[in-house]
SENU-578223 format. One record per residue: residue number from 1; x, y, z of N, C-alpha, C, O in turn. Coordinates in pm, whole numbers, plus 50000, padded with zeros to 5 digits. Example, Ala and Ser with C-alpha at 12.3 -4.5 7.8 and 13.67 -1.06 7.14 Angstrom:
2
ZARO num   n.X   n.Y   n.Z  ca.X  ca.Y  ca.Z   c.X   c.Y   c.Z   o.X   o.Y   o.Z
ZARO   1 51319 49431 50780 51230 49550 50780 51320 49670 50780 51424 49668 50846
ZARO   2 51285 49775 50708 51367 49894 50714 51290 50003 50787 51341 50114 50804
This chain:
105
ZARO num   n.X   n.Y   n.Z  ca.X  ca.Y  ca.Z   c.X   c.Y   c.Z   o.X   o.Y   o.Z
ZARO   1 49096 70640 95309 49004 70592 95221 48928 70393 95254 48827 70334 95293
ZARO   2 49082 70366 95197 49072 70164 95232 49112 70115 95145 49192 70165 95066
ZARO   3 49066 70004 95141 49080 69888 95000 48946 69896 94913 48858 69954 94975
ZARO   4 48918 69864 94822 48819 69862 94784 48820 69728 94639 48925 69724 94575
ZARO   5 48720 69643 94602 48763 69603 94504 48645 69540 94444 48563 69463 94495
ZARO   6 48653 69595 94313 48493 69606 94187 48561 69447 94123 48680 69418 94120
ZARO   7 48453 69367 94077 48462 69280 94059 48302 69335 93933 48221 69413 93982
ZARO   8 48280 69285 93788 48241 69245 93698 48230 69162 93570 48334 69101 93545
ZARO   9 48156 69150 93506 48167 69040 93395 48117 69108 93255 47995 69117 93237
ZARO  10 48214 69160 93150 48161 69188 93021 48125 69078 92889 48167 68966 92858
ZARO  11 48056 69144 92848 47988 69062 92746 48138 69075 92641 48210 69164 92597
ZARO  12 48128 68898 92636 48260 68919 92488 48314 69008 92368 48430 69005 92327
ZARO  13 48230 69074 92326 48250 69154 92222 48322 69272 92302 48434 69322 92296
ZARO  14 48218 69292 92371 48314 69441 92439 48456 69433 92594 48489 69528 92665
ZARO  15 48517 69270 92602 48598 69260 92687 48762 69370 92617 48836 69444 92683
ZARO  16 48766 69342 92489 48915 69393 92418 48882 69521 92502 48927 69541 92615
ZARO  17 48778 69625 92418 48776 69773 92459 48805 69803 92619 48867 69892 92677
ZARO  18 48732 69685 92663 48727 69751 92834 48881 69760 92903 48939 69834 92982
ZARO  19 48907 69649 92831 49066 69578 92838 49170 69692 92821 49269 69719 92888
ZARO  20 49107 69764 92688 49210 69904 92623 49174 70077 92739 49257 70162 92772
ZARO  21 49033 70073 92769 48989 70119 92844 49089 70167 92998 49124 70267 93060
ZARO  22 49101 70031 93002 49161 70035 93166 49372 70049 93198 49455 70073 93286
ZARO  23 49359 70011 93044 49505 70004 93025 49546 70166 93008 49656 70212 93040
ZARO  24 49434 70244 92949 49425 70397 92958 49499 70449 93062 49618 70480 93076
ZARO  25 49342 70453 93177 49428 70437 93316 49514 70457 93330 49555 70572 93347
ZARO  26 49592 70343 93328 49746 70297 93418 49802 70416 93348 49868 70497 93414
ZARO  27 49780 70436 93210 49836 70519 93133 49931 70646 93185 50042 70700 93195
ZARO  28 49759 70645 93214 49757 70805 93284 49797 70864 93451 49830 70972 93501
ZARO  29 49770 70728 93496 49867 70723 93660 49991 70709 93612 50087 70772 93656
ZARO  30 49997 70641 93536 50184 70669 93588 50281 70805 93504 50400 70835 93518
ZARO  31 50157 70871 93405 50221 71028 93409 50180 71105 93487 50235 71215 93479
ZARO  32 50084 71093 93582 50048 71185 93606 50104 71134 93809 50118 71212 93903
ZARO  33 50115 71032 93807 50145 71019 93938 50123 71094 94074 50191 71162 94151
ZARO  34 49984 71044 94063 49887 71199 94188 49893 71177 94353 49861 71250 94446
ZARO  35 49984 70961 94347 49990 70943 94493 49897 70859 94529 49847 70771 94458
ZARO  36 49880 70876 94603 49789 70809 94722 49687 70679 94685 49577 70665 94739
ZARO  37 49738 70595 94593 49647 70525 94539 49737 70389 94484 49809 70420 94389
ZARO  38 49743 70293 94511 49773 70190 94501 49699 70118 94399 49582 70121 94437
ZARO  39 49707 70047 94276 49566 70005 94159 49569 69893 94146 49660 69857 94221
ZARO  40 49506 69760 94071 49548 69696 94014 49502 69665 93990 49420 69636 94078
ZARO  41 49464 69612 93848 49337 69552 93768 49384 69386 93667 49484 69361 93599
ZARO  42 49257 69298 93701 49290 69142 93633 49115 69127 93587 48998 69160 93610
ZARO  43 49225 69040 93496 49075 69034 93368 49098 68850 93380 49210 68822 93338
ZARO  44 49048 68769 93411 48991 68643 93390 48931 68571 93262 48867 68616 93167
ZARO  45 48970 68459 93289 48968 68408 93111 48848 68427 93075 48815 68453 92959
ZARO  46 48752 68411 93196 48604 68443 93146 48495 68593 93088 48374 68612 93078
ZARO  47 48625 68676 93059 48649 68828 93102 48533 68901 93184 48442 68979 93158
ZARO  48 48607 68807 93341 48532 68905 93400 48681 68981 93476 48795 68933 93475
ZARO  49 48645 69087 93526 48768 69204 93544 48680 69227 93652 48557 69237 93660
ZARO  50 48842 69237 93795 48854 69231 93875 48909 69402 93967 48976 69469 93890
ZARO  51 48898 69436 94039 48974 69608 94016 48974 69612 94234 48887 69606 94321
ZARO  52 49144 69626 94232 49182 69692 94389 49219 69791 94369 49281 69793 94263
ZARO  53 49215 69897 94425 49258 69976 94451 49246 69999 94606 49160 69990 94693
ZARO  54 49404 70041 94591 49409 70118 94823 49416 70254 94788 49493 70306 94707
ZARO  55 49321 70314 94862 49345 70467 94786 49359 70540 94990 49279 70533 95083
ZARO  56 49433 70572 94983 49541 70657 95075 49479 70812 95135 49495 70861 95247
ZARO  57 49436 70845 95067 49410 70987 95075 49220 71013 95040 49148 70949 94962
ZARO  58 49174 71158 95153 49041 71195 95047 49063 71358 94987 49085 71456 95057
ZARO  59 49047 71352 94799 48992 71299 94805 49070 71181 94670 49171 71211 94606
ZARO  60 48979 71025 94652 49061 70975 94590 49092 71013 94452 49006 71069 94386
ZARO  61 49237 70981 94390 49276 71043 94296 49319 71038 94193 49399 71097 94120
ZARO  62 49183 70865 94196 49116 70811 94094 49041 70961 94032 49091 71011 93931
ZARO  63 48939 71018 94088 48887 71081 94061 48942 71185 93949 48861 71243 93877
ZARO  64 49096 71210 93933 49166 71342 93872 49190 71269 93763 49228 71314 93655
ZARO  65 49170 71166 93787 49254 71050 93547 49160 71098 93458 49068 71021 93486
ZARO  66 49131 71147 93399 49058 71176 93255 49003 71056 93186 48905 71051 93111
ZARO  67 49104 70931 93235 49120 70798 93130 49015 70726 93188 48924 70668 93129
ZARO  68 49049 70741 93383 48918 70667 93409 48803 70736 93438 48719 70667 93496
ZARO  69 48759 70893 93409 48589 70902 93409 48552 70829 93270 48444 70773 93251
ZARO  70 48666 70838 93169 48631 70772 93027 48577 70635 93081 48459 70603 93098
ZARO  71 48734 70534 93114 48672 70394 93206 48545 70420 93220 48476 70421 93118
ZARO  72 48502 70440 93313 48335 70450 93378 48216 70488 93337 48110 70472 93398
ZARO  73 48241 70567 93178 48154 70591 93154 48042 70543 93109 47931 70593 93124
ZARO  74 48084 70397 93026 47970 70312 92943 48015 70222 93019 48019 70125 92943
ZARO  75 48067 70173 93157 48074 70025 93186 47974 69941 93214 47977 69819 93198
ZARO  76 47881 70008 93259 47736 69919 93251 47736 69830 93172 47741 69708 93181
ZARO  77 47729 69930 93057 47692 69865 92832 47807 69792 92834 47851 69751 92727
ZARO  78 47870 69767 92946 47961 69670 92836 48008 69577 92913 48117 69521 92912
ZARO  79 47871 69560 93015 47877 69465 93075 47738 69378 93078 47628 69428 93053
ZARO  80 47770 69185 93127 47685 69105 93058 47549 69109 93164 47596 69102 93277
ZARO  81 47404 69118 93172 47335 69204 93226 47313 69052 93372 47322 68929 93381
ZARO  82 47279 69173 93454 47265 69135 93593 47477 69091 93670 47519 69042 93775
ZARO  83 47544 69148 93537 47722 69138 93615 47783 69252 93593 47880 69263 93517
ZARO  84 47709 69384 93682 47757 69489 93648 47841 69508 93741 47857 69434 93838
ZARO  85 47912 69630 93710 48004 69645 93820 47949 69628 93967 47829 69653 93983
ZARO  86 48037 69580 94100 47996 69545 94213 48111 69638 94314 48228 69621 94279
ZARO  87 48093 69727 94428 48228 69803 94471 48196 69691 94616 48097 69625 94647
ZARO  88 48336 69708 94681 48352 69625 94775 48448 69658 94885 48565 69666 94849
ZARO  89 48423 69678 95010 48514 69780 95067 48597 69606 95105 48527 69508 95131
ZARO  90 48743 69601 95101 48790 69512 95147 48918 69482 95247 49022 69548 95244
ZARO  91 48901 69402 95309 49039 69443 95401 49149 69305 95419 49084 69201 95407
ZARO  92 49223 69292 95431 49366 69239 95330 49387 69137 95484 49417 69169 95599
ZARO  93 49356 69002 95417 49387 68919 95557 49515 68866 95500 49598 68871 95591
ZARO  94 49570 68816 95384 49710 68746 95393 49788 68812 95260 49704 68869 95189
ZARO  95 49857 68817 95233 49943 68839 95133 50107 68738 95125 50174 68721 95227
ZARO  96 50139 68697 95023 50265 68665 95021 50379 68728 94837 50380 68682 94723
ZARO  97 50441 68825 94892 50460 68850 94794 50434 68963 94694 50523 69021 94632
ZARO  98 50271 68993 94683 50181 69026 94619 50223 69203 94592 50265 69255 94490
ZARO  99 50192 69263 94724 50201 69415 94693 50344 69465 94749 50447 69416 94797
ZARO 100 50306 69552 94725 50489 69616 94787 50501 69657 94890 50616 69700 94902
ZARO 101 50454 69668 94964 50406 69630 95155 50548 69490 95158 50668 69498 95182
ZARO 102 50502 69431 95138 50541 69262 95102 50686 69269 95140 50725 69225 95248
ZARO 103 50779 69332 95038 50870 69404 95018 50944 69491 95080 51048 69549 95048
ZARO 104 50839 69493 95230 50902 69666 95279 50953 69805 95218 51033 69890 95257
ZARO 105 50841 69785 95062 50857 69947 94991 50729 69988 95020 50691 70101 94989
């Protein structure tokens, strides 16, 4: 499937709730350990969120995570107008110790 980067900016009053929903996704991923996915989320100081998902199999394991469905449900409404989710395929150009593969893992 490959790597996807999703970027969006939430309204200030929605940013903490968005972060809470994202953390719930990671908690469920840790508990379920579905395999086939590497996933990270960053929150920037302007309430922009950047998600990086590297999916190794089809169907996407995130689809089996209930917290991920809950997170996605009202995402567009949590975003600033015109700053909604913008998923794009991505290719890694370089990395220094950012990912497990950099450590041989």
